[in-house]
MARGUZA-247214 format. One line per 2 residues: number of its first residue (from 1); their letters; for each residue x, y, z of N, C-alpha, C. Coordinates in nm, 3 decimals. Each point is the difference from the previous one (the first is absolute). Layout:
<atoms>
NUM> A> X Y Z X Y Z X Y Z | ...
</atoms>
This chain:
<atoms>
1> MS> 1.006 0.098 1.112 0.054 0.019 -0.132 -0.110 0.025 -0.102 | -0.115 -0.064 0.015 -0.103 0.015 -0.101 -0.047 0.144 -0.011
3> SE> -0.021 0.067 0.113 -0.044 0.139 -0.007 0.109 0.088 -0.057 | 0.126 -0.032 0.028 0.111 0.075 -0.059 0.004 -0.022 -0.151
5> FI> -0.021 -0.124 -0.042 -0.001 -0.033 -0.142 -0.112 0.075 -0.071 | -0.117 -0.003 0.057 -0.115 0.068 -0.061 0.023 0.150 -0.006
7> KK> 0.057 0.058 0.105 0.030 0.144 0.000 0.102 0.034 -0.108 | 0.102 -0.085 -0.014 0.105 0.024 -0.100 -0.058 -0.005 -0.141
9> VS> -0.081 -0.102 -0.028 -0.062 -0.013 -0.131 -0.094 0.117 -0.026 | -0.076 0.038 0.102 -0.096 0.109 -0.014 0.071 0.132 -0.032
11> KS> 0.106 0.031 0.074 0.075 0.124 -0.025 0.060 0.001 -0.140 | 0.059 -0.112 -0.040 0.060 -0.009 -0.133 -0.104 0.021 -0.108
13> WE> -0.115 -0.064 0.015 -0.108 0.013 -0.098 -0.048 0.144 -0.008 | -0.019 0.064 0.115 -0.050 0.138 0.001 0.101 0.096 -0.062
15> RH> 0.130 -0.025 0.021 0.101 0.086 -0.062 -0.003 -0.011 -0.152 | -0.021 -0.120 -0.051 0.005 -0.021 -0.144 -0.128 0.037 -0.072
17> TG> -0.115 -0.021 0.066 -0.126 0.024 -0.069 -0.081 0.116 0.055 | 0.026 0.038 0.125 -0.079 0.105 0.062 -0.134 -0.049 0.054
19> EE> -0.023 -0.131 -0.008 -0.126 -0.058 0.047 0.027 -0.091 0.119 | -0.106 -0.028 0.075 0.012 -0.088 0.116 0.015 -0.145 -0.046
21> WS> 0.086 -0.078 0.069 0.024 -0.140 -0.034 -0.107 -0.090 0.056 | -0.029 -0.107 -0.072 -0.087 -0.106 0.049 0.047 -0.132 -0.061
23> PE> -0.028 -0.112 0.064 0.039 -0.129 -0.058 -0.059 -0.022 -0.139 | -0.117 0.053 -0.024 -0.064 -0.016 -0.130 0.084 0.066 -0.111
25> RT> 0.061 0.112 0.032 0.085 0.067 -0.099 0.123 -0.084 -0.031 | 0.055 -0.065 0.101 0.114 -0.087 -0.023 -0.040 -0.114 -0.093
27> LQ> -0.116 -0.058 0.022 -0.047 -0.108 -0.085 -0.026 0.045 -0.143 | -0.048 0.123 -0.016 -0.025 0.052 -0.134 0.130 0.017 -0.078
29> NF> 0.106 0.044 0.068 0.126 0.028 -0.068 0.093 -0.121 -0.005 | -0.026 -0.103 0.076 0.089 -0.115 0.008 0.027 -0.066 -0.135
31> PL> -0.100 -0.017 -0.087 0.029 -0.062 -0.131 0.093 0.083 -0.088 | 0.014 0.127 0.029 0.086 0.086 -0.080 0.148 -0.018 0.034
33> YG> 0.027 -0.057 0.117 0.138 -0.022 0.042 0.062 -0.112 -0.083 | 0.131 0.005 -0.016 0.071 -0.111 -0.063 0.008 -0.116 0.097
35> KS> 0.041 -0.115 -0.051 0.005 -0.121 0.082 0.091 0.019 0.121 | 0.118 0.059 -0.018 0.093 0.016 0.111 -0.053 0.098 0.105
37> KR> -0.068 0.106 -0.043 -0.057 0.095 0.094 -0.116 -0.061 0.078 | -0.078 -0.086 -0.067 -0.109 -0.070 0.070 0.055 -0.093 0.106
39> IE> 0.106 -0.073 -0.033 0.061 -0.092 0.097 0.056 0.078 0.118 | 0.063 0.114 -0.026 0.052 0.084 0.108 -0.112 0.051 0.090
41> AL> -0.109 0.043 -0.061 -0.115 0.049 0.077 -0.059 -0.112 0.085 | -0.011 -0.120 -0.056 -0.052 -0.114 0.075 0.089 -0.032 0.120
43> SQ> 0.131 0.004 -0.019 0.090 -0.031 0.112 -0.009 0.106 0.109 | -0.018 0.127 -0.038 -0.016 0.105 0.100 -0.129 -0.017 0.078
45> ID> -0.106 -0.036 -0.068 -0.128 -0.022 0.068 0.009 -0.122 0.092 | 0.063 -0.108 -0.049 0.017 -0.120 0.083 0.079 0.030 0.126
47> EA> 0.106 0.078 -0.012 0.082 0.037 0.116 -0.081 0.085 0.098 | -0.080 0.090 -0.053 -0.083 0.085 0.086 -0.103 -0.084 0.076
49> VK> -0.056 -0.101 -0.065 -0.098 -0.087 0.067 0.068 -0.082 0.109 | 0.121 -0.050 -0.026 0.073 -0.077 0.101 0.028 0.083 0.124
51> DA> 0.034 0.127 -0.019 0.035 0.087 0.111 -0.119 0.076 0.056 | -0.117 -0.028 -0.051 -0.120 0.076 0.038 -0.038 -0.022 0.145
53> DT> -0.052 0.107 0.060 -0.052 -0.004 0.136 -0.146 -0.042 -0.008 | -0.030 -0.118 0.051 -0.136 -0.052 -0.011 -0.097 0.061 0.101
55> SN> 0.048 0.088 0.086 -0.090 0.064 0.095 -0.089 0.105 -0.067 | 0.045 0.055 -0.112 -0.081 0.093 -0.077 -0.064 -0.078 -0.115
57> LR> -0.115 -0.060 0.025 -0.062 -0.090 -0.096 -0.041 0.068 -0.130 | -0.040 0.124 0.008 -0.042 0.072 -0.121 0.117 0.014 -0.098
59> EY> 0.115 0.043 0.049 0.118 0.015 -0.085 0.050 -0.137 -0.049 | -0.001 -0.098 0.089 0.047 -0.134 -0.035 -0.089 -0.062 -0.109
61> TR> -0.130 0.016 0.014 -0.093 -0.053 -0.100 0.018 0.071 -0.133 | 0.017 0.128 0.004 0.021 0.078 -0.123 0.125 -0.048 -0.073
63> LT> 0.106 -0.025 0.076 0.126 -0.043 -0.058 -0.008 -0.143 -0.054 | -0.062 -0.090 0.075 -0.010 -0.138 -0.047 -0.093 -0.013 -0.120
65> RL> -0.105 0.081 -0.005 -0.089 0.000 -0.117 0.076 0.049 -0.123 | 0.079 0.105 0.016 0.081 0.050 -0.111 0.097 -0.109 -0.046
67> QR> 0.064 -0.067 0.095 0.095 -0.106 -0.034 -0.068 -0.110 -0.083 | -0.114 -0.046 0.045 -0.072 -0.108 -0.068 -0.042 0.042 -0.141
69> EV> -0.054 0.118 -0.014 -0.049 0.044 -0.131 0.113 0.028 -0.098 | 0.111 0.053 0.050 0.115 0.026 -0.086 0.062 -0.133 -0.046
71> EL> 0.009 -0.097 0.089 0.053 -0.131 -0.039 -0.087 -0.066 -0.107 | -0.132 0.008 0.016 -0.090 -0.057 -0.099 0.016 0.068 -0.136
73> QH> 0.010 0.131 0.003 0.016 0.074 -0.124 0.133 -0.033 -0.068 | 0.105 -0.014 0.080 0.131 -0.037 -0.055 -0.005 -0.137 -0.065
75> QM> -0.065 -0.096 0.065 -0.013 -0.134 -0.057 -0.077 0.003 -0.132 | -0.105 0.080 -0.008 -0.077 0.012 -0.124 0.085 0.060 -0.110
77> LL> 0.080 0.102 0.033 0.085 0.062 -0.101 0.106 -0.098 -0.050 | 0.058 -0.079 0.091 0.098 -0.100 -0.041 -0.063 -0.106 -0.089
79> KN> -0.121 -0.040 0.034 -0.072 -0.101 -0.079 -0.025 0.050 -0.142 | -0.023 0.130 -0.013 -0.025 0.060 -0.131 0.127 0.042 -0.073
81> GR> 0.115 -0.032 0.057 0.127 0.029 -0.066 0.050 0.142 0.016 | -0.044 0.069 0.104 0.044 0.137 0.022 0.086 0.008 0.120
</atoms>
């Protein structure tokens, strides 16, 4: 599921921006999302990590790192009232 999730996000990003997707880009744009969209994104990432195939460590690490950093950023935004 994790590679499918990453492919889906990558294709969607490329269609909208014309640029290649990376986790760093998601982190840059995450504060711009509203609270409900951030929560939805977090739940999608959490579900992808649960269903992830751990045999592909590179993809799994990329996904779990994104999950951790997005959760931290969300907590900071909530703490600041956003």
